[in-house]
C-alpha positions in Angstrom: 0.0 -0.1 0.1 1.5 3.3 -1.0 2.3 6.0 1.6 1.0 9.6 1.1 2.1 12.7 3.0 -0.2 15.7 3.2 0.9 19.0 4.9 -1.5 21.5 6.2 -1.8 24.3 8.9 -4.5 23.0 11.1 -8.0 21.5 11.2 -10.0 24.6 12.2 -13.3 25.1 10.5 -12.8 26.4 7.0 -13.6 25.4 3.4 -10.2 24.2 2.6 -9.9 22.1 5.8 -13.4 20.6 5.2 -12.4 19.7 1.6 -9.2 18.0 3.0 -11.3 15.9 5.4 -13.4 14.7 2.5 -10.4 14.0 0.2 -8.4 12.2 2.9 -11.3 10.0 4.0 -11.6 8.9 0.4 -8.0 8.2 -0.1 -7.5 6.3 3.2 -9.4 3.4 1.6 -6.4 2.7 -0.8 -3.5 4.4 0.7 -1.5 4.9 4.0 -1.9 8.4 4.9 0.2 10.7 7.2 -1.3 14.3 7.8 1.4 16.6 8.9 -0.1 19.8 10.8 1.8 22.9 11.9 -0.7 23.1 14.8 -2.2 19.7 15.8 -5.6 21.5 16.6 -9.1 21.9 15.2 -12.6 20.6 15.7 -12.4 19.0 12.2 -9.7 16.6 13.3 -12.4 14.3 14.8 -14.1 14.0 11.3 -11.0 12.3 9.9 -10.9 8.6 9.6 -9.0 7.0 12.5 -6.6 5.3 10.1 -5.1 8.5 9.1 -1.9 9.3 11.0 -1.7 12.8 12.4 1.7 14.3 13.3 2.6 17.8 14.3 5.5 20.0 12.9 5.5 23.1 15.1 7.9 25.9 13.9 9.6 28.1 16.5 8.3 31.6 16.9 11.1 32.8 19.2 11.4 36.6 19.2 15.3 36.3 18.9 15.7 35.8 15.1 19.1 33.8 15.5 17.5 31.4 17.9 14.4 31.1 15.8 16.2 30.5 12.5 18.6 28.0 14.3 15.7 26.0 15.9 13.8 25.9 12.8 16.8 24.9 10.6 17.7 22.1 13.1 14.2 20.8 13.2 13.8 20.7 9.4 17.2 19.0 9.1 16.3 16.3 11.5 12.8 15.8 9.8 14.4 15.5 6.5 16.9 13.0 7.7 14.1 10.8 8.9 11.6 11.3 6.0 13.6 12.1 2.8 11.7 10.5 0.0 10.1 8.2 2.5 6.7 8.6 0.8 5.4 7.6 -2.7 3.5 10.9 -3.0 3.6 14.2 -1.0 1.3 17.1 -1.2 1.5 20.7 0.3 -2.2 21.1 0.8 -2.3 24.6 2.5 -1.1 26.8 -0.4 0.2 29.6 1.8 2.3 27.4 4.0 6.0 27.9 3.3 7.1 25.2 5.8 4.5 22.7 4.4 5.8 23.3 0.8 9.5 22.7 2.0 8.6 19.5 3.8 6.3 18.2 0.9 9.3 18.7 -1.5 11.6 16.6 0.8 9.0 13.8 1.5 8.9 12.4 -2.0 10.0 12.7 -5.6 6.4 12.7 -6.5 5.5 16.1 -4.9 2.3 18.2 -5.6 1.4 21.9 -4.7 -2.4 22.3 -4.1 -3.6 25.7 -5.1 -7.0 26.6 -3.4 -7.6 30.2 -4.1 -7.6 32.5 -7.1 -4.3 34.2 -6.5 -4.7 36.3 -9.6 -7.7 38.0 -7.6 -5.9 37.9 -4.3 -3.1 40.0 -5.7 -5.4 42.1 -7.9 -3.6 40.9 -11.1 -0.1 42.1 -9.9 2.0 39.7 -11.9 5.2 40.4 -9.9 3.5 39.7 -6.6 1.9 36.6 -7.9 5.2 35.3 -9.2 7.0 36.3 -5.9 4.4 34.4 -3.8 4.8 31.1 -5.7 8.7 31.6 -5.9 8.6 31.8 -2.1 6.9 28.3 -2.3 9.6 27.0 -4.7 6.8 26.2 -7.1 9.1 25.2 -9.9 10.5 22.2 -7.9 7.1 20.6 -7.5 6.3 17.8 -9.9 2.7 18.9 -10.3 0.4 21.8 -9.2 -3.3 21.1 -8.5 -5.8 23.9 -9.1 -9.4 23.6 -7.8 -10.9 25.4 -10.8 -10.0 26.1 -14.6 -10.3 29.8 -13.9 -7.7 29.8 -11.1 -5.3 27.8 -13.2 -5.8 29.8 -16.4 -5.2 33.2 -14.8 -1.9 32.3 -13.5 -0.4 29.7 -15.9 1.3 32.3 -18.2 2.6 34.2 -15.2 4.2 31.1 -13.7 5.1 29.6 -17.1 3.5 26.3 -16.5 1.4 24.2 -18.9 -1.2 21.4 -18.7 1.6 18.9 -18.0 2.5 20.7 -14.9 -0.9 22.1 -13.8 -4.0 19.9 -13.2 -7.5 21.0 -12.4 -9.2 18.9 -9.7 -12.3 20.1 -8.1 -13.0 19.5 -4.4 -14.9 16.4 -3.7 -18.4 16.3 -2.3 -19.7 14.0 0.3 -23.5 14.2 -0.6 -24.6 11.6 2.0 -22.7 13.4 4.8 -24.2 16.8 3.9 -27.8 15.3 3.9 -27.2 13.4 7.1 -25.9 16.5 8.9 -29.0 18.4 7.9 -31.0 16.2 10.4 -28.9 17.3 13.4 -31.0 19.2 16.1 -30.3 23.0 15.8 -32.2 26.1 16.9 -33.9 26.9 13.5 -36.5 29.2 15.2 -34.3 32.1 14.1 -35.8 31.6 10.6 -39.2 33.1 10.7 -41.4 31.5 8.0 -42.9 34.9 7.1 -39.5 36.2 6.2 -37.1 35.6 3.3 -34.0 34.2 5.2 -30.7 34.6 3.4 -27.5 33.0 4.9 -23.8 33.5 4.5 -21.6 30.7 5.6 -17.7 31.2 5.9 -14.9 33.0 7.4 -15.4 36.5 8.7 -12.6 38.1 6.7 -13.2 41.2 4.6 -10.1 40.9 2.4 -11.6 38.0 0.5 -15.2 37.7 1.6 -16.1 41.4 1.1 -18.3 41.9 4.1 -18.4 45.6 3.6 -20.0 45.1 0.2 -22.4 42.5 1.6 -23.7 44.9 4.3 -23.8 47.8 2.0 -25.9 45.7 -0.3 -28.4 44.8 2.4 -28.7 48.4 3.4 -30.2 49.1 -0.1 -32.7 46.2 0.0 -36.2 47.4 -0.2 -38.0 44.3 0.8 -38.6 44.5 4.6 -39.2 40.9 5.0 -35.6 39.9 3.9 -33.2 38.9 6.8 -29.5 38.2 6.6 -27.8 35.6 8.9 -24.0 35.3 9.1 -22.6 31.9 10.1 -19.0 31.9 11.0 -16.2 33.4 12.9 -13.0 35.5 12.2 -10.9 38.7 12.7 -13.4 40.9 11.0 -16.2 40.2 13.5 -15.9 43.5 15.4 -15.9 45.5 12.3 -19.0 43.6 11.1 -20.8 44.5 14.3 -19.7 48.1 14.0 -21.0 48.3 10.4 -24.3 46.8 11.3 -24.9 49.4 13.9 -23.7 52.1 11.4 -26.2 51.1 8.8 -29.1 50.6 11.3 -29.3 46.9 10.3 -29.5 45.5 13.9 -33.1 44.1 13.1 -32.3 42.6 9.7 -28.8 41.1 10.2 -27.9 38.3 12.8 -24.4 36.9 13.6 -24.8 33.2 14.4 -21.2 32.4 15.4 -19.2 29.4 14.3 -20.9 26.1 13.8 -19.2 22.8 13.2 -22.3 21.7 11.4 -23.8 24.5 9.3 -26.0 22.2 7.2 -29.4 22.5 9.2 -29.2 26.3 8.7 -28.3 25.8 5.1 -31.2 23.5 4.6 -33.8 25.8 6.2 -32.8 29.2 4.9 -34.3 30.4 1.7 -31.1 31.4 -0.2 -27.3 31.6 0.2 -25.2 34.4 -0.7 -21.5 35.0 -1.4 -20.1 38.4 -2.2 -16.3 37.5 -2.4 -13.7 39.4 -4.3 -12.2 36.2 -5.5 -12.5 32.4 -4.8 -11.0 29.3 -5.9 -13.9 26.9 -6.1 -16.1 27.5 -3.0 -17.6 24.5 -1.2 -20.7 26.6 -0.8 -21.5 26.2 -4.5 -21.6 22.4 -4.3 -23.4 22.4 -0.9 -26.1 24.7 -2.4 -26.7 22.3 -5.2 -26.9 19.2 -3.0 -29.5 21.1 -0.8 -31.3 22.8 -3.7 -30.6 26.3 -2.5 -30.7 29.5 -4.5 -27.5 31.4 -4.3 -26.5 34.9 -5.2 -22.8 35.2 -6.0 -20.2 37.7 -7.3 -17.7 35.0 -8.2 -18.9 33.2 -11.3 -16.4 30.4 -11.2 -17.0 27.8 -13.9 -15.5 24.5 -14.7 -15.9 21.8 -17.3 -17.6 19.5 -14.8 -19.8 22.1 -13.1 -21.0 25.3 -14.7 -22.0 27.6 -11.9 -23.7 30.2 -14.1 -26.1 27.4 -15.2 -27.5 27.1 -11.7 -27.0 30.5 -9.7 -27.7 34.3 -9.8 -24.2 35.6 -10.7 -24.1 39.4 -10.4 -21.5 42.1 -10.6 -19.7 43.0 -7.4 -21.6 46.2 -6.6 -24.2 47.0 -4.0 -26.8 48.1 -6.5 -26.8 44.9 -8.5 -26.7 42.7 -5.4 -29.4 44.5 -3.6 -31.7 43.9 -6.7 -30.9 40.3 -6.7 -31.7 40.0 -3.1 -35.1 41.9 -3.6 -35.9 39.6 -6.4 -35.6 36.5 -4.1 -38.9 34.5 -3.4 -39.6 31.4 -1.3 -40.2 29.3 -4.4 -38.5 26.0 -4.1 -36.1 24.7 -6.7 -34.7 21.3 -7.5 -31.3 20.8 -8.9 -29.9 17.5 -10.1 -26.2 17.1 -10.3 -24.5 13.6 -10.5 -21.9 14.2 -7.9 -20.9 10.5 -7.7 -19.8 10.8 -11.4 -18.0 14.1 -10.7 -16.2 12.8 -7.6 -15.1 9.6 -9.6 -13.6 11.8 -12.3 -11.7 14.0 -10.0 -10.5 11.1 -7.7 -9.3 9.4 -10.9 -7.3 12.5 -11.9 -5.7 12.6 -8.5 -4.9 8.9 -8.4 -3.0 9.2 -11.7 -0.8 11.8 -10.0 -0.4 9.6 -7.0 0.6 6.5 -9.1 2.7 8.6 -11.3 6.2 7.7 -10.0 5.6 4.0 -9.6 8.0 2.6 -7.0 8.8 4.3 -3.8 12.3 5.6 -4.1 14.2 6.5 -0.9 
């Protein structure tokens, strides 16, 4: 049985981390997996299959730069001595993790860098900053790079000078049964008054990517007095969100629900979901909305050959006027999507397994 190494930051609640749980729980059926975390922490750890081995690689944050660099160099040297090309496949899963990238490159000859976000959007199209970011991760040394959508790949492939042999597009997997089963868990759903149109945001409270200022400015322009916004998640921007809600006099229309390990009962019983991000790789909320037959308003019309978002959702320009109009047009009318996620999952898993099997024998 082949040995796989995945490196990540932690297992706190987040779209990338949830996608990792689904991916590893699928792969552990056929491979021996080690998950190396910078912080051996996070509620999503308990959702991982017990056969997955979890290890911690904690970097030093000593204020003395000489001590910090010395400790980190020695630790990396010792780890490399024990694990150099020990694995058949290694993957730096948290794109932004520099140490994760370094360790994945040492772990096997068959190394992969997983790119979860749209870094063209993140760096506002600044080619030099995009290139500097990926150079910091030593992207040229990875055998492969995986992107979660065609868009996130196509926007940077020329900047990074990579082609289809180096870059692969593999969407995040979807566990339909797990989502549907999770909707049955008891939760306080009395917050959703049946006489209102209840709109839900699910995700990290971060304005840089999630664009909460735009979301709240849009809701301030909504004319339909029966619309309510619920924000499910936690993050550094929470205090700013609370202040802006007061500033815009939205206290009676916007409710913060905090972080929930299981968001699915709330997603099932709301009338619509909303995403006003500046950029995304391929958000889990898209596939979750399709599984739960939910309307979704989004400013990120990410499309893929296997799943065309524009076909299903209301894609609008990222301005408060267009977003508020889309919200005003929402109704409680039910919809019924059908997407063959079993087939899509099989296609994506097959792509990944080809990369895993790529080097044949384990070379130490």
